[in-house]
N, C-alpha and C positions, 0 to 999 in steps of 0.2 A: 823906353817900355809899353806897350800899348793898354787902354785902360780895357777893363771890360766893358762888353757893351750894355746900356740900359736894359736891353731886353732881355737879355741873358740872367739880368738879375732880377726878373719877374719870374723866369724860371725857378730860381731857385727858393723864392718866396713861394711858389705853386707847389711846389716839391715838398714843404714843409707842411703843408694844408692838407697835400694829402697823405703824407705821413699818418696825420691822426684821423682822418677818412679810415685810412687801412685797417688802424688798430680796432675801428668800429665796427667793420666789418667780417677781420680775420679773428678776431680774438671770443666771436660767438662760439664756434666749433669745441671751443676748449670748456666753454662753461655747461656744455652741454649733458656731459656725463654727472658731474659733480651735481648739479640742480635736480638733473632727472633722478639721480639716486636718492637724494634726500628729500625731494616731497614725494616722490613714486608717480612721476608724470613718464607719461609716451612719451617717445624722442620727435613722433608725429605731433604730438601737441606743443613741444616745446617748438619745433620747425617752425609750425602752423604761425606763432607770435609775428614772427619773422614776416611771414606770408600776407598775413591780415595788415601788416603795414605797407604793402607793396602799391596798393593805391594813394594811399596816403604819402609815401616819399613819391609818386609819380608827380603828383599834385605840387608838394615841395620843389621839385628840380623845375615844374613849368611856371612856377612864381620865382623861382629866384633866376632862371635864365633872361626872363621878362624882364628882371630887376635889372640883373648886371647890365642886359643891352641897354639899359635904359642911363642907371648909376655907376654902374663898375661894380666891380668886386667886395671893394673893402667891408661896406656898411652889410653886403647881402653875406658873406664868408663870414664876419663878424658873429652877426646873429648867429647864423643857424650852427655855427660853431659852438657857443653858449649852450644852447639847445641839447645839442649831442651831451655835451659835461654835464649839463644838471639830471639828463636820462641815465648818464653811468652811477650818478649818485642816488638816484631815484633805485635803480635796478639793487645797488647792495641792502636795499629794503624790503626786496621781495620777499612774501610769504605765501602767496597761492597764485593759481595759475591766471586769474584777471588780472593782476596785478603786471603779471610778465606780458597780459596781452595788452593792456592798457599803455605801457612805458616802453616795450621792446617792439611792439608791433604799433602805437600811437606814436610816442615822442622820438624814440632813435632814429626812426626814417626821416622824420623832418630835418634832422640834423644832419643825416647821411646825404639824403638827396638833395639838399640845399649849399653842398661844395664844389661837388666834380662840376658841374656844368658854366659856375662863374669862373672856374681856376681855369680850366680849359679853352673855353670860347675867348678868355682873355689873353693866353697865350696865343693863340692863332691870329688875333689882332695885332700883336707884335713883331710879327714875322712875316715879310714877303717873300724871302729864302729859307731855307732848311726848319720851313716851318713843321714837317715830321719829325724830323731830330728833335729840333725844341720841345714837342709834345713828348717824344719818346725817352728826353734826359728829365722831363717834369712829372713822368710817369713812375720813374726809377724811384722817385721820393716815397710814392704810393707801394711799390715792389720794397723797397727798406722796409718801410713802417708792419708788411705783411712778412718778411722774414724775421725783424725783430721781436714783433707785439705777444704771436701767440707763445713762443717758448716763456717769456717773463710773464706773462698770464699765467702759464701753466706754474710755473716756479711760484709766483704770490699766492695761487691756487693751493699748493702744496705745503707751502711756509706758514699762510695765516689764515686760509680762509678764503673762498668767492664772494666773500662779502668785502672785505679789505682791499680784495682785487681790484672789483669793481672803482672804489675811492682811489684807488692811485692811478687805475688808467683813465677817469674821470679827471684828474689834476693835470697828469701829463698832456691829452686831449688838449684841453685848455690851453696850456702853455706854447704849443704845438702851434695851434691854427691863429688863436686871436692874433698873437703879437706878430704873425707873420702880414695876417690880412691889412693891418693897417700900412702897411707900405706899398700896397699893390692898384696899381692905376689902373681906367677902362681899356684905354688906348693909348698910344704914341701919339695921336692928333690931338685929343685932351691933354695930353701933358706939355705939348709943344716940344714934341723930340721925334727924329727920323726911326720908324722901324727898323729892325734888322735887314737887310739887304734892299734898302731903297730909298728914297726921300721920301719927306712928308707928304701922305696923301693931302687930299682937298679938306677943306675942315669937315670934324663931325659934326653929327646932329644925333638926337636918339631916335628922329624918325628914317634917317637914311644909314646910321648903324657905321656912319666912318667908311664903306667899302662897297663894291660892286656883290651883287647875287640875286638870290629870289627873297622873296617873303614868305613867312611861314606857310601862311595858304599856298602859295602859288607850291612851295614844295611838296606840299602834300597832293599836290594835284599831278605829281609827277613819278611818271613808272620806277623812276632808280628810288623815290622812297618806300615803295611798296615792295620791292627785294630785298633792301638793305635791312628794314624793319623786321622781318622774318628771319633773316642772318641773328641779327642781335637775339632775339628770341630764342634762336636754336642754340647759341654760343653760351648765353647768361643760363639757361636751364641749367646747363652740363657745370658752368663753373659754380654756382650756387649749390648745386648740390655736393658737387666736391669740398668747397670751401666749409656746410654745415655738416656732413657728414664721415668725410675721410679719418677725421681723429679717432670717431668714435667706431667705424670699419679696421679700423690699423689697433686698435684695444681687442677689438671681437677674434682677431687674428692673431692675439698672443704677442701683438707689439708693447714693448714698455709705455707709460704714460708719456715719459719724457719727449721719447723717442716718435712715439705717435704725434705728439705737438708737434716734433720737427718736422715732422711729411709737409707740414704748410709753408713752413719757414725754407725747406728745399725749393717747394714750387715756384714760391713768390724769388726766390734768391736765381736760381734758375732763369726763372721770367726775365731778372735784369738784361742778361743777353739776349733776349729779343726786345726789350725795348729799346735798346742801344744801337740793337744792330737794323731794327726796323726803319728806320729815316734811311740808310745810308740805302739799305736794298730796295726801297721802295721808289727813291730816286733814279735807279739804274731802271728797275722792272716796273714800276706803277704799284700805286696801291692796292688795286683790284686782284691781280696775281699772288699779292704779299698774304690776303684777307683771306682767297681761293687756299692757297698754302699751309697756312698757319691752321686754319678748319680740319684740312686734312690730317695737321698731325696732333691736335687735340683728338681726332676720332680715331685715332692710332694710340694714341695713350690710352683712351677709355677701355677699347678690346686687351690691351695688355692687362688693364685692373680688372676685366673682367675673368680672364684666362688665368689670372696670377694665384701663383699657389704655394710664394714661397717669399722671405724678404728681400732676396736681390730682387726680384721682378717687378716687388710694390716698388722699392726705390728707381727701378728703370720707368715706371709710369710717372714717377713723381718728376723726374728729368724731362722726358717727354712731353709731361704736359705743359711742366712751367714755362719750356720754350715755345711753345705753341700758344698756351696764354700770351705769353709779354709779347709776341709778334702781333698776334690779333689787338689786343689791346690798346695797342697803338693805331691800329687802322681803324677801331672803333670812334677815338678823336678826329681821327685827321681826314678819315672820308666825308664826314659833312660837310666840311669846308671847300673840299674837292667839285663835291657835287653839287651844291647849292652855295656857295660862297660865304660872305662873311656879313653879310646884311644883316639878318635875322640870326644868327651862327647859335645863340643860348639858346632861344626858342625853341630852333631847330631839331637843335641836340637834346634838347627836354623831351620834346614831342616823339623823337625815335626812343628817349630813355623807355616811353610806355612799354614799348615791346621788349627792350631789357626786362623792364622789373616785372611785367608779365611771365619771362622766362624763369627769371629767379624768384619769384614766387612758388611758380608750380612746382621747379625742381626742388628744393630744397621740403617741401611741404609732403609731395607725393612721394620722393625718397623716403621720407620719415614714417610716412601711411605705409609704404609697401613693406620697410622692417618691422612694424608693427604686427603687421597679416601674417608675414613668411618666417621671420627670424632671421633676413639676409636681404642684401644690398642686392642682390643678381640680376634682378628684373629691371631694377632702376636704372642701373649700368646700361642694358641692352636697350632700353629706352630711351637713354641718351645718346648712345651709338646712334640710333636710327634716326633721331631728333637732324644728328650732327651731318649725316649724310645729306639730307632736305638742305641743311643749312650750307653743306659743299652744292649743291643743285644749284642753288640761289644764287653764290655766290661768281660760279661760272656763267650764269646765266645774265649779271651784273655785267662780269667780265666784256662779254660780247656783244653789249646794250649800246656800245657807241659811245658819243662825247657826252662830256658832264651836263645835269640838267641845265645847268646856267648857260651853256652854249646852246641849246634844244631851246631855250626860251627865249632865244634872241636877245640876251641882255648886253647892252653898249659896253659895260663895263668888262676888262680882261680876264680871262680865267684865272683863278685862283689857285691852279694845280700845285703844288710843292715843288 
């Protein structure tokens, strides 16, 4: 019987860490109604707490990316995982809006921003072949978290109150992320092991990154960087709008609390199909075509939501959105390695994350402000569709823009296209 390749062990460990990250992201919308109702806060004010934290999360991602490039994910994910758990504990004691902004907008983004980049850049280093498939399987841990935790959080809130729910989630996030991080390693070179799909590469150093590609400064000077970044902004504007407000929108439409919270779980559950199929599909037709197609699916889903007038059409939205979301989120993590190589992958991913976090912050906050002003999310949905059209257009330009940047820059290293 063949032993499981050690690279796939890294995938399983990364999936556990991302499950905890999904909890922190996907349960925020479940807490919106109970907290705004108890404290008489506006929905825009609640969503604004996370938006305020976007620059902090971006800085945390860049720092964690640089630390992970140099030292590996073990210490990085452990420290940032502890910060996320502490934030949950403190959120259980919130009694005023400024406290919410301090914790959800200050501390929680550090815990979230410092997890994704170290995990995903590590997975990319461990695979010479089937990299996109490995990323998709790792991201399935995130998707399972998004399936599990919203209804669990809603049940905890309904049964014990939102304060107790935060404490339970703090313990769960700690038990998922921190133990998994202890067994993760920076790269096969430093572990003295071969990557999946190839022999051990040249000796790894912090300066070289252990593989070919561009430095962060070189990547920023490429056309590919400035095409892909705004694509991320358009997608994450839409994603965080949905994650933060879809439960409240469903409740406003007359859907019961547990069923409304289940909308997030359906989206995440269907996204697993996209995450697992994204790798094999992109191996056949290329990452860029899959990225464009997945954005088109997300735009179609938002059009369905905009025109939805019944429960069945609402659930059609969740399924179409989930599929497009699952496909795109794999491309988000795989595309930087194809375009720029793995030399400074963690830092490059974190820098691109500035676009994603900007879109996230604007999407969730603007949607809340639009609801507070109009009593409806319709204008927010329409705006998200317009931005997605821009994103699709830019992704098609990227599709036609020629070879990956690592080739155009004349790197002596071979392309790392999965």
